[in-house]
N, C-alpha and C positions, 0 to 999 in steps of 0.2 A: 270189408266188413268191419264194423265197430268191434274192438276187442272187449273181452269180458273180464271184469275184475270182481273179486270177492274180498270183502273186509270182514274179519272175524274178531269179535271181542266178547268178553264174558258178561259185561254189565252195561246197563243204560248209562250209568254214571261216567264210565270211560268214554262212551260214545258222545255224550253231551259235552263233557269237559274238553276233549281233545280233538274230535274228528269231524265236527260239523263243517268247518270251513274247508277242510280237505275234500270231503265228500261232495260239497257243492261245486268245488273247482273241478272235480273229476267228471261231473255230469256231462260236460261238453265233449269229453274224449272217450269215455268208457260206458259200457252197459254194466251197471253196478248191482251187485247183490250184497246186502249187509246181513251177517249172522250175529245175533245178539240174544242174550237171555232177557226176554221181555214178555209181558202179558198184554202189552198195548199195541194193537195192530195198526194204530195210526201214528206210531212214534215218529217215523221218518217224515211223514207229512207235517206233523207239528214242528219238526226241526227245519222244515224247508228243503228237505233232501229228496230228490227224485231217484228212487232206487227200489228194487225188490227187497222186501223184508222176510227173512227166515228166522222165526223165533225158535231158539234152541236152549234148553235148560242146562247151560254150562254152569257148574257150581265151582266156587273158588276152592272149597275143601276137597280133599281126595274122597271120591265116591265111586268105587270100582264099577259097579253095575251101571250106574247112571253115566259114567264116563264112557263105558263101552257102547252104550246106546247112542250117545252123542257122536262118538267116532264113526259108528256105522251109518248114522244119518248124514254126517259130513261126507263120507266116502260116496254114498249114493248121490248126494247133491252135486259133488264135484265131477263125478263120472257123467251124470246126466247133462250138466250145464257146460262141461268142457271149457272151464275157465282158462284164460291165458295167464292170469296172475292171481295169486292169493296172498293177502297181507294180514298178519295177525298181530295182536298185542295182548299183553298180560300172560302169565305163565301157563295156566290151564288151557285157555283158549289157544295159546301158541302151540302147545304140545299136540292137542287134538287136531288143530288145523294143519300144522306142518306134516304130521304123520298121514293124515287123510289126503292131503295134496300130493304127497310123495307117492302114496299108493295109487292115486288117480292119475299120476304122471302129469300134473300141472306144470307147464314149462318154467314159470317164474314163481318162486315161493319165498316170501320175505317175512321175517319176524323182527319186531322191534323190541329190544330189551329195555325195560324201564326200572330195573332194580332186581336184586337177587335175594330171594327169601333165605337162601342157605348161607348168606354172608355172615349172619349172626348166630348160626347154629354150629354144633360140634358133633363129632362122632358119626354114627350111622345116619342120623337125620340129615346132616350136612352132605354126606356122600351120596345119599339117595336123591336129594333135591338137586344137587349139582349134576348128577347123572341125567336127570330130566332135562335140564338146560342144555347139556351137551348133546343129548339125543335130538332135541329140538333144533339145535344149530346144524347138526348133521343132516337132518331132513330138509332144511331150508337150502335154497340155492344162494341166498345172500341174507345178511342180517344187518340190522341197524342198532346203534346204541344212542341214548339221548344225551350223552356227555362224553368228553374225551377221556376223563378219568375212569368212567365205567368201561369204555372200550379197552383201555389198557389193562384194567382188572380182569376182564373176561379173557383177554388174550394171554395174560400172565398165568392165569389159572388153568389154561388149556381147554377152556370151554369152546372156543372158536379161534381159528387162526386169524392173525391180523389182516390177512389178505381177503378175508371173507366178511369183514365187519367195517362199517363206516359210520361217521357222525355227520348229520346233515347241517349245513351252515355252521352256526356257532353252538349248536346243541339245543336240547329240549325236544319234546314230542311234537308240539304244534306252534311254538312261539307264543306271543302274547298280542292280543288286540288292544293297542294303546288308545283306541277311541272308546272302548268299553272300560278298560282299566285305566283310570286317570284320577287325579285329584279332583274333588268336588266338595267344596266347603258347604254348599247348601245341603247336599245329601248327607254330609257328615253330621250336621246339626239334627236333621230329621231322624236319622238312624239312632243317634245317641239319645234323643228324646224318647224314642220308642223303647229303648232298653233301660231307660231311667238312669243314664250315665251323665253326670255333670260334664260340661265342656272343659272344665279345668282338670279332670282326672286323666291319668295316663293309662291307656288301654293296651294290654298285651294280648296278641291275637294268635291263636292256633287254628289253622284250616287244614283238614285232612281226615283220614281214617283214624279214629281213636283206638289205638292199640299200643302195646308195650314197645314194639320196635320203633315207633315214632317218638319215643322218649317222653310220653305224656305224663308219666308218673314223676319223672325228674322235673318237668315243668311245674306240676302241681306243688311239689315240695319247694321249689325255688320261689314260686309265688307266695306260698305260706310264709316263708322266711322274710321276704321283702314286705309283705302286707303287715307283718308284725311291726315293721319299722315305719311304714308310711301308710297314711289313711287315704291317699289319693291315687291308688292304683287299682286296676280291675283286670281280670282274666276272662277272655271271651274264647270259648272253644266251639268251633264250627265243624261238624262232620259226623258221620255215622259211628256209633259206639260198637265196634266189632267184637270186643272182648268183655262187654259188660263192666267197663271200668268207671262208669259215672259215679257209682257208690263209693268206690275206693278213692276217687279224686275228691269227692265231697268230704270224706272222712279226713283226708290229709289237710284240706282247707276248711275244716269245721269252724274255726274261729272267724272266718271271713266269707261265709256263704252268701251274704248280701252283695258281695263284690265278685262273685263267680257266676258266669253266665254260660249257658249251653244252647246250641242250636243244632238239631240233629242233621239237617241237610239244608243246603241253600242253592237255589238255581242262580242266585246273583251274589256270589261271594264278594264281588267288588263293593257291595254295599257295606259289608262288615269291615272291609279293608279301609274304606274311606272314613269309617268311624273310629279307626284304631290308630295307634302310634308306633308300635313295634311288632313285627312279625316274629314268631318264635317257632323254630323247627329243630328241636334237640334230638333229631332222629339217630338211630343206630345204623340204618342202612337207607340208601336213597339212590335212585338212578340219576336224577338230576334235581328235582325239586321245582317243578313248574310253578307251584304256588309262590316261590320266592320271586320269580320275575314278574308274576302278576301283581304281587304286592309292591314290588319295586316300581312298576309302571304307575301305581297309585301314589308313589312317593314315600313308601315306607322302607326304613332300614330293617335288616333282618339280623337276629341273633340266632345262630345255628351251630350245629356240631361240625367239627372238621373231619369230614368223611368223604370218600369218593362220591362224585355226583354233586354234592353240595358245594364243594370247592370250585366247581365250574360256574355255579349260579351266584355265589357271593365272592366279591373281592374284599378280602379281610382288611378292615381299616378304611375302605373307600366306599363300599355300598352296604356294609354291615360289619358285624363282629362275630368271630368264630371262637368256639371253645372245644375242648376235647370231649368226645362222646362219653356219656355217663359220668361226667365231672360236674357234680352238683354245685360245688363252690365256684367253678369256672362259669357255669351258666348263670348263677345268681349274680356273680361279679360283673359280667358283661351286661346283664339286664340293668343292674343298678347304675352302671356307668352311663348307659343311655338314658335311663329315667331321670338322672340327675342333671342332664345337660340338654335342654331343648335345642341349643345351637348345634350340638353334635348330631342330634336326630335330624335336624333340618338339612345339614350339609350332607350327611350320608344318604338321606332320602332323595335329595336333589340329584346326586350322582347316580343313585340306583335307578331313578326314572330315566335319566339321560342314557344310561347303558342299556336298559331294557328296550327303549325305543330304537336305539341305534343298532344293537346287536341281535335282538331277538324278536323282530317283527313277525307277525303271523303270516303276512304276505310272502316274505322271504322263505319261511319254512314250507308253506304250501307249494311254492314254485319248486323248491328243492325236492319235495316228495314226488311231484309229477315228473320232474327231470329224471329221478332215479327210475321210476316206472318205465319211462320212455327208453332210457339207455339199456336197461335190463331186457326189455322186450325186443329191442333192436338186435341184440346179440343172441336171442333165444329163438331157434326155429320153432314155429308153431307146433304145440303139442309134443315137444321133445324136451328132455331134461337139460338144463344148463349145466355144463361141466364145471368142476371146481377151478380148472384152468381159466375158463371164460370169466368166472367171477373174479379171480385174482387179477386178470388183465383189466377188468372194469375198475377195480379198486385202485390199481396202481397207475392206470393211464387216464382214461377219459374223465373219471371222477375228479382227479386232481386238477384237470384243466378247466374245470367249471369255476367261474369267478365267484359264485355264491358260496364256495367253500365246502362243497360236498366232499366227504372223505378226508377232511383235514386231520 
């Protein structure tokens, strides 16, 4: 019989950004169900994915009553469908999915960590959020991290044992499609014209969720400082404003509003990357920073904070420049260094693209995910729980033997 797999995520954006290629590849091997918070019944069909869709209103924020309803629905779904494997991503979806799968005795339960909300918190908030990740890891039979430094951080913090967490290939969630993310001089001109940006201007780009943990206020302040000195720079911010920061950013950049551009969401972030010159990610926490390797594939160098996750995506001095987190002077200084040297931008960008294509291909990551599924299912008796000993043997033995680098 074809084995049954369930993928659980909280948002359409996560599905669209990271999982389409993997789901398409899974179609030949598994009977797939996708659980996602969506109001679009044709979502999977539009993405070219053949799978059953279960719409579930999983919220990012803590919502006890709603969360309990979602948990109950997931338990019923998993008991009814008797999945062989459940794979979750993002914190809330992960907690609900792993607990439900544990209760329903799904044999293989995998969660992918993509960054820790509690990493920047203190006190009770940090302890509570960290406990959630720990509980999620315990409910899972195996876990994945999207970077080596994140794996080390989680193990050192006691969230998950080193034997129960692996990194696929060279890291990231899904790799990068270098045929989609690539330099395109023609598209660069078209997008710049649509934004009203002269070809001679230097465009700084932020792509991601606009919130304080991403360091967007630091970026706005750095841009304001540099824009006072130079009339040929622009700041382009692409992504949903999760904390209503657009007004605050405009206030910081009030003297240069004509050179500040916002786009709430983009199905084609590569268009904005081709139109830009430097990717900026002054984040305070990050699991890996997939946007970095996407921009790298387009040929952009990155200026980013030196934190776990990001240090796996940027080779300092070779594919981009790093600064200490929350260091406004350091951020502005690295940006100015790149803005002032087209030659340095070209050399870093060329090396960034070469590394993205070589080390982070989407096909390699997709193959690695399917290999993990196969290996975990091979050691898991159908409808029984994988033991922690079995997971440890997987991580220490067969994963390391895989030439694609699973479990490095």
